C-alpha positions, 0 to 999 in steps of 0.5 A: 246845828246841822250836819253833813250826814243829816244833809245828806240824808235829806236830799234823797227823801226830795229824790236828788241823788248827791254827787258831790259837796262844791266847796267855795271859792270859784262858783255864785256863792250860796251866800249871795243866792240866801240874799238876792232869795230875802230881796237884798239886792235882788232884780227886779220882777224875781218872785213867783208864786210857785216854783212849777217843773219847767223852771226845774228843767231850766235849772237842771242840766242835760242830766238832770244836775244842778247845785243846791244848799239847804237852810240851816243845814251848816256845811262849811259854817254858814249854809255856804257849801253848794251840793251837786245833785242829779235830779231824775224825776219829771215834775218838782223835787220835794225841796218846797217847804221848811227849811228852805233851799237856794238851787243854781243851775251848772251854768250859774244862768238859772237861780231857784229860792224858797226861803221862810218869810214873814207873810210865808214862803217867799219864793225866788226865780231867776234865768240870765242871773248873771245880766239881771244881776248886773242890772241890779246893781246898776238900778241900785247905784242910781240910788237918789239923796232923797232916797237914800234919807228915806232909807235911814230914815227907816232903819233900824224898824223890825231889829232882825239881828241886834246881836249882830250889830252889838258885836260889830258896831264897835269896829265902825269908823264912823261911830263918834267917842260918845257912841264908843263909851254908850256901847262899853255898857252893851260889848267891849270886845272892841276895845282889842283894837280900840286907839281912842284915848276918850272910849279907853279913859272910859274903859279903864275907868268902868265899872265892870272889871270885864270891861275894865280888862280888855283894853289891856288884855290884848295882843299889843294894848294902845294904852298910855303910860298914865291910863295903865297906871290908873287901871292898876290903881281903880282896880279893887282885886289886890292879884290883878291889881299886881298882874296889871302892874306885871303887864304895864312893866312889860310894856315899858311902863315906869310905876312910881315908887307909891305904887310899890309901895301900895301893892306890897302892903296888900295880900299879893305881895309874893306877887309884887316882890317880883315887879321889875323895877321894884326899888332897891330899898325894898330889899331888905324888908323882902329878905326878913319877910315871914313867908319864904316864897317872898324871900327866895324872891329877893334873891333874884336881886342878888347883885342889889343885896348888901353883903349881911343880906346875903349871908342871911339868905345862905343862911336861911331856914327854909330849903327853897329860899336857901336853893334860891341863894345858893344859885345867885351865890354860884351865878359869880362864885364858882360853886365847887363839887360837893355844894354842886352834888348835893343839889337835889336839882342841878338843872339850874345850876348847870344853866346859870352858875359859874362852875369849878374849874375840876368840876366844869371839865369832867361835866362837859367831858363825862356829863350825859346829853342832857347835861352838856345840852343844860352846859350849853347855854350857861353864859358862865362857861369857860371858852375851853368848855365851850370849844369842846361842846362846840365838837360835840356829837349832838347836832342840838349842843353845837347848834345851842353853842353856835349861838352864844355871844361870846363866841367871835364870827370866826369861831362860830363859823366853824361850829357845825350847826343845824339850821332850818331856814323854814322854822319860826325865828325868834329875836335873839336877847343878846342881840336885841340888847345891842340894837343900839351899838352900831359898832355891834349890829356891823359885826354880827350883820356879816354873821354866818348864822341867818338867826344872828341876822335876823335878830339884827333885822329886828333893830328898830334902827340900823346904820345906812352901810348895815342897812344895805347889806342886809337888803340884799342877805341871801336869807329873805326871812333877814329881808322879811325882818328887815321890812317888818322892824327897820324904819331904814329899810330901803323902798326897792327891797320892801317892793321886792318882800312885797311880791311874796309877803303881805303882812303878819299877825304881828305885822299886819301893815308892813311892807305895804304900810312901810313909811319907805314903801314906793307910793308913786310909780304903781301905776306901772304894775295894773298890768303886771301878770302877778296879782300881788302886784296889781294890787299896788297900781291903786295905792298910785295917787295917779289912778283914777276911779277908771283903774278901780273899776277895772280891777274890781272885774281882776280874775285874781280874788285879791286885787278885786278885793283891793278894789273893792276896799278902795272909797273911789269904786262904783255904787254898782261895782260895790253892789257887784262885788256882793256877789263874788265867789271869795267871801273875803271880797264880799266882806269888804265890799259890805263895809264900803261906803259907796254901797247904796243906802237900801242895799246897806240896810237889807245886808245890815237886816240879814244874818249871813252880813249884819255884824260886818254891815254895821261896821261901813262908815257910810251910816249916818251917825243918827242912825248908828245910835238908834241901831245902838239902841236897839243892840242894847235892848237885845243884850239887856233881854239876854242878860 
């Protein structure tokens, strides 16, 4: 990869003075310049034998300035930044020959380019660029059915970027299950977002462990309980088998007893002993296991252990097992001073154990900040000690006390806590555990603490009065969480949240994808001063192709992107948006099925667009199969 300093050394050698680099975003993009220079969606008559001095004079302004990008010098990651330069000479700058360049006049009217080609350098010279591109888009949009058939009959032809096709073809919504199952032997990355049962069935049974792991090792697995269990059972590695079983449990899968039996009988017994939901009849054997780590793990199920088993663990010969048993024992039995003093590391006891009254009072009163900080989260602390810590001089200790579940709301409101409303919020586990309790939700929805109200808003369902209260909450994150998580969120609030939020990594389809989001009456926003609201106009069932065409020319890129994804977009507008200044608008247009076949076929063979183009659902299925064959051959050649 070439570096910025090398480009700034090369340009002066070509007789050019570097003025500044121009980040992408508001200009005709170099990416589109490269594509046109290669002849994809380019105006007719753009190829010349040479670029003479007259063309360079037309390119430069009165001060000799223009924009240039040099092939392979990946400023911005994809030859995607213009560099503003000045040329004081009267002839031709020394840019011809390797490696290739595109140049644009400052007013965007003239484009010059020279790029390598199979038959030698390909030279492009275009004046009146915007006008010529409009003409080219209109001409491409008049493609006939016969012309489309001829184009697809020739694809893939000479594959230019088959590895890019392997990377992207799994995201093509038109690809049938059969093709995606074949793709498993070529590239498995698409499984991260795949939700097709037949494909996932094939993946979890695949002989390659990397393929088998992909559907499970994702942010939000799409596997059914049966698929999880089949994947666990088929995994040959004992440690990975336990790992997948643990992951399955985390996603709500109930493991059958015979699977627990199998996992505990294997060489990864110690890890299997930690699985949630382990049947109680296995506990006696765990407490007598030869591995002290397994015996220590059994202490986590203290309430399920019979008294003789508890006594055995408390008297265990291994220090770590006795320590674990001691901590578990004193979650219900107060820990005396001498036992506490003998602990090598008292941190866990401070956080989770019931302490003898005198010891607790002394630690709360005289313990150092770290001790009091640990005690503040201890669920077994007495009410008196909680009240003392609520007045602690340290802000973070008081703030921890303010979130305790054993406070009533009057007590909570009296605590001087610190809270940054802009900080990342996590749902409080104790509030989440009460999501199904309507009375608790009513009580907590009026809490003085925003984090508690935010945690209430994460409930899947809430009583109508709680929804109404949270939908008017002064903390807009409460309203956001309600929009993201609660299926009962009201339409008017969802619309308000949309005005400033359009989805997160964890909830990418909310609020707009919420089932209560309004679907009618949205055309009234077509002329709204806010671009976010104008984007909604095309969701209205009363909107027309004319509305799509108008918003495809909107001054805001996000609005143009919404138009670019609409299947009512005209072929000509789809081609025109390939030249949009915003890369995400161009990327969306590449995926629009209205793109003419000749343009789409060209994009399939362009370095910058091949991966995105192969996801376009307009590609006929037989062509997708041929593309996959070419991609498979390229991948096999690299192995």
